[in-house]
C-alpha positions, -999 to +999 in steps of 0.1 A: +211+647+288+208+621+315+206+584+304+177+571+325+168+541+304+188+509+303+171+498+271+191+498+239+173+471+220+138+466+205+124+433+191+093+429+169+075+399+156+062+400+120+024+401+114+023+406+076+010+441+081+033+464+102+061+483+084+069+509+110+089+499+141+097+525+169+127+524+192+126+543+225+163+550+230+186+577+218+207+570+187+230+599+177+239+589+142+229+563+115+262+544+120+252+536+156+219+519+145+218+482+137+187+465+121+185+427+117+158+407+099+153+370+111+135+347+087+111+319+098+140+294+098+159+315+124+185+328+100+197+364+107+202+390+080+218+423+090+202+451+069+221+479+052+208+515+056+197+513+019+172+486+028+152+507+054+146+543+065+151+555+100+141+587+118+148+603+152+186+604+152+198+626+181+164+627+196+163+617+233+129+598+230+142+577+201+127+572+166+115+546+142+125+522+114+104+517+083+110+483+068+106+473+041+108+503+018+075+513+001+064+487-024+079+458-004+060+431+015+056+436+053+075+409+073+054+378+077+043+360+109+070+338+121+098+363+112+114+390+134+130+424+132+156+435+158+167+471+163+196+480+186+223+506+193+259+497+187+283+525+195+320+521+185+343+516+214+362+549+208+365+583+226+361+611+200+357+640+225+388+662+228+392+688+256+418+716+249+442+729+275+428+762+288+399+757+264+362+761+272+346+733+292+311+731+276+287+711+297+270+696+267+303+683+254+312+666+288+276+652+290+278+638+255+310+621+262+296+606+294+265+595+275+287+578+249+305+559+277+271+549+292+260+536+257+292+516+255+286+502+290+251+492+280+264+475+249+288+455+270+261+446+295+238+435+266+266+412+253+273+398+287+236+390+292+239+368+261+270+349+274+276+320+297+284+333+332+289+316+365+270+322+396+282+352+417+282+329+447+311+308+432+342+312+453+367+311+425+370+324+390+371+301+359+403+288+346+416+293+311+406+270+282+434+256+260+443+275+228+424+270+196+446+242+182+442+222+214+405+227+218+396+221+181+369+194+175+362+193+213+332+202+234+330+225+264+330+204+295+335+209+332+356+188+357+347+178+392+356+213+405+334+230+379+364+242+359+360+242+321+381+220+299+380+208+262+361+175+262+373+150+235+348+135+211+352+100+198+333+109+166+309+134+153+285+150+178+251+132+176+220+132+196+215+106+224+187+089+204+210+086+174+239+073+194+216+047+211+202+036+177+236+035+159+260+024+186+243+007+215+214-013+200+233-029+172+258-044+198+258-081+192+267-092+227+262-080+263+299-072+266+298-051+234+267-032+247+284-025+280+315-013+262+294+011+242+279+024+274+314+026+289+302+004+317+317-028+332+305-060+316+282-080+339+280-117+331+245-130+327+232-099+308+208-106+280+219-103+244+200-089+214+206-112+185+193-115+149+175-086+132+159-063+158+137-033+154+133-009+183+111+017+166+077+028+179+086+028+215+089-010+219+113-038+211+104-059+181+122-092+177+123-117+148+094-142+146+109-176+150+097-206+129+071-229+143+086-255+165+114-232+178+104-231+215+136-215+227+136-194+259+149-163+241+125-134+232+096-144+210+075-119+190+038-114+196+032-129+161+050-161+171+032-163+204-002-157+187+005-184+161+017-208+187-013-202+209-037-207+180-020-240+170-014-256+203-038-272+228-026-293+257+010-288+246+007-302+211-007-292+176-043-304+173-035-337+157-051-343+123-074-313+127-092-300+097-121-275+095-135-258+064-113-259+032-142-273+011-137-276-026-161-265-054-160-258-091-153-222-099-184-206-114-165-184-140-138-209-151-150-243-140-128-263-164-095-253-148-102-236-115-115-247-081-127-225-053-115-234-018-133-222+013-114-206+042-103-231+068-076-243+092-058-277+093-028-294+109-001-302+085+005-339+076+032-342+102+012-325+129+038-299+135+021-267+125-015-254+119-021-240+084-047-212+082-058-207+046-080-178+035-108-184+009-090-185-024-089-201-059-068-229-072-058-221-108-048-254-125-037-234-155-006-222-137+023-239-120+035-231-084+017-218-053-021-218-059-016-239-091-002-273-102+030-286-089+041-294-124+029-297-160-007-290-171-041-307-167-041-341-184-070-360-199-089-384-176-065-379-146-070-377-109-054-348-089-051-343-052-055-308-036-033-297-008-031-268+017+006-259+018+026-237+041+059-222+052+074-221+086+066-184+089+029-190+085+025-182+048-001-206+032-013-214-003-029-242-023-015-268-047-027-296-069-007-327-079-012-362-095+008-375-065-001-377-028+035-366-023+036-334-044+067-314-053+063-283-031+071-248-044+103-232-031+101-222+005+071-244+013+078-274+035+044-282+050+013-298+034-021-314+041-043-331+015-078-316+016-095-333-013-093-346-049-108-341-083-107-357-117-105-344-153-125-357-183-114-367-217-109-330-226-087-323-195-116-304-179-124-306-142-154-329-138-182-312-118-188-324-083-202-312-050-187-315-015-203-312+019-180-320+048-162-353+040-188-364+014-181-358-023-207-365-049-206-364-087-230-341-104-235-368-130-227-403-115-205-422-140-211-458-151-181-477-139-192-512-146-219-518-172-234-553-178-204-573-168-205-609-160-198-618-123-196-654-110-186-671-079-150-659-080-143-628-060-134-599-083-120-564-077-136-535-095-121-500-098-146-471-092-146-434-098-130-424-065-096-409-057-065-432-061-036-436-037-058-430-007-086-451+009-121-437+008-156-451+013-170-455-022-207-446-025-222-465-054-254-481-067-251-518-078-276-539-096-277-575-109-297-595-133-299-633-129-316-662-146-329-674-112-323-669-075-289-652-069-271-631-044-242-606-049-219-596-020-198-564-020-168-562+003-138-540+011-105-554-001-094-549+036-118-577+046-113-615+043-129-630+012-163-644+024-187-668+007-220-653-003-239-680+014-225-671+048-239-636+048-273-631+062-299-605+054-289-569+060-253-575+048-239-557+017-259-580-006-280-578-037-306-606-035-322-616-068-351-640-066-376-653-091-376-664-127-350-657-154-344-620-162-353-608-127-330-581-112-323-563-080-302-535-068-291-514-038-270-484-027-237-492-009-208-475+009-177-497+009-141-489+018-117-491-011-081-499-013-056-474-027-063-487-062-099-474-060-113-510-059-141-528-041-146-566-041-177-584-055-187-621-056-220-638-066-236-670-056-242-678-092-236-661-125-251-626-128-249-595-149-235-566-128-239-529-132-223-502-110-229-464-110-205-445-086-223-416-069-193-403-049-171-410-020-164-402+017-129-389+022-115-384+058-088-362+043-062-373+068-083-369+099-072-403+112-035-398+106 
């Protein structure tokens, strides 16, 4: 026969249904037929004749392969079946001297040679070849020992050579991540790129993350205003905390205190707010949270446990990285938990004789007791100025809000003063001053409501024009909470 077709290969994609696969080229015998199954992962598995059935051997139009055998599952989508002819490179035809020259014998031998040529052409089509327009042939590669662990490379004239690897072959992305980016200095980075070092190049220092298509650099602590790269988190925090080139001095908004509804004896609720720390270095942004005075550490006491009849100061505390929490302490200079170096006092509270937090209410800077305590009851006051301690926070100065009343045997006046003022005589103070004026017969009384600045010992000063009996109920206090620092 004539060999008019150049095809010697058939490829089929699996569909989960088809089991019969035709081939349209002549195959003389089963040994010349190759069938290969390729799984979804791309792995090739040459099949033995026992794994399939084939028909059409010796037929010019070709035949077909049935795979799998009856009872098996048809090849699935994503897999492939390849059928091709592979004739051994031998010459089995023998022509005898003075023997018959049968045309079909000669033709069969020529057909076999054509099949072998098609096999070679098929193999060449799957090989690296150079352009037919190249003016010279390729040079030889080194022997196996010399090219081991090398890669195929080409020199400036396009000739192949064995390129030497400095390590295992990796992708460009992996090399950049593992070799270039970790370089600690510009010179090391240039060395990794096999490029000359150029002075003045920028360096990547510290812990860097280059995932997600952008460079991520460490967030520097507040106050570090270096000219090296700053993260967006640092810039955001800095922008929020700076106005006119400085932290908003003494700023405080929100952060109001209230007794916790579920556990009022040991817990306080603190509203969300923002404040400058006591050194005016960093703004502290605190979410609405609960201060648990039954614990020690962040969001609890700085030490010990709630004591009977004791004042505690409440602080917003923070770390340089922006982490914030709450803290309560008997001191205005608390022991901060590990890692915290910033603080701002935001209020105060007191416990009763059972170490329970005394109920109060706060609006802005004004704190009032739910039940005003009697701080001075029926005491004798004369013409000597006397200091009286009231139920307001110690170690800080507040404006005590109290109601004072006096009983006298005749006309009398009582003057209340801040300890920060000079001691004044009652007689020098006119109407409208911080006076209680008692007039009339014995047993008459008078009273008033006052707001007087205390000293850090919680005291106000009082003096009378003549002997009186004095009573003071403290209603609350006004606490600037560091706004004037």
